C-alpha positions as CSV (number, residue, x, y, z in Angstrom):
1,M,-148.0,1.9,-66.4
2,L,-145.4,1.3,-63.7
3,E,-145.7,4.8,-62.2
4,P,-148.6,3.9,-59.8
5,H,-146.5,1.1,-58.4
6,L,-143.3,3.2,-58.2
7,P,-144.2,6.6,-56.9
8,T,-140.6,7.8,-56.8
9,M,-140.0,6.9,-60.5
10,A,-138.3,9.7,-62.4
11,N,-139.4,11.2,-65.8
12,T,-139.5,9.1,-68.9
13,W,-136.0,9.9,-70.1
14,T,-135.9,6.7,-72.2
15,A,-138.7,7.9,-74.5
16,E,-136.4,9.9,-76.8
17,T,-133.0,8.4,-75.9
18,V,-131.2,5.6,-77.7
19,L,-130.5,3.0,-75.1
20,P,-127.1,1.1,-75.0
21,D,-127.0,-1.2,-78.1
22,G,-130.4,0.1,-79.1
23,N,-129.4,1.7,-82.4
24,I,-128.7,-1.3,-84.6
25,G,-129.4,0.3,-88.0
26,D,-131.3,-1.8,-90.5
27,Q,-132.3,-5.4,-89.7
28,A,-130.5,-7.0,-92.6
29,S,-127.1,-5.5,-91.7
30,F,-127.6,-6.5,-88.1
31,E,-128.4,-10.1,-89.1
32,E,-125.2,-10.2,-91.1
33,Q,-123.2,-8.7,-88.1
34,L,-124.7,-11.4,-85.8
35,L,-123.7,-14.2,-88.3
36,E,-120.2,-12.9,-88.5
37,T,-119.8,-12.3,-84.7
38,Y,-121.5,-15.6,-83.7
39,P,-120.7,-18.2,-86.3
40,F,-122.7,-20.9,-84.4
41,L,-125.9,-19.1,-85.3
42,D,-127.8,-20.1,-88.4
43,A,-129.7,-17.6,-90.6
44,V,-133.1,-18.3,-88.9
45,Q,-131.7,-17.6,-85.4
46,A,-130.0,-14.4,-86.5
47,R,-133.2,-13.2,-88.1
48,R,-135.1,-14.0,-84.9
49,Y,-132.6,-12.2,-82.7
50,A,-132.4,-9.2,-85.0
51,A,-136.1,-8.8,-85.3
52,P,-137.6,-5.6,-83.7
53,T,-139.3,-6.3,-80.4
54,A,-141.1,-3.0,-80.1
55,P,-144.3,-4.1,-81.8
56,C,-144.6,-7.0,-79.4
57,A,-144.0,-4.8,-76.4
58,E,-146.8,-2.5,-77.5
59,H,-149.3,-5.3,-77.1
60,S,-148.1,-6.5,-73.7
């Protein structure tokens, strides 16, 4: 959708590439990792931060 506004935009290399920090594994493990790394987070915050954002992005 950006291509009409950015005519010099390159190919969609990100379509099949894992972006930096983009491969977090399963959500439960990632939540645990967040809680260990950032002890000031509570479980609700860790769940929110670990939640996948792709479904939201599809509807934007």
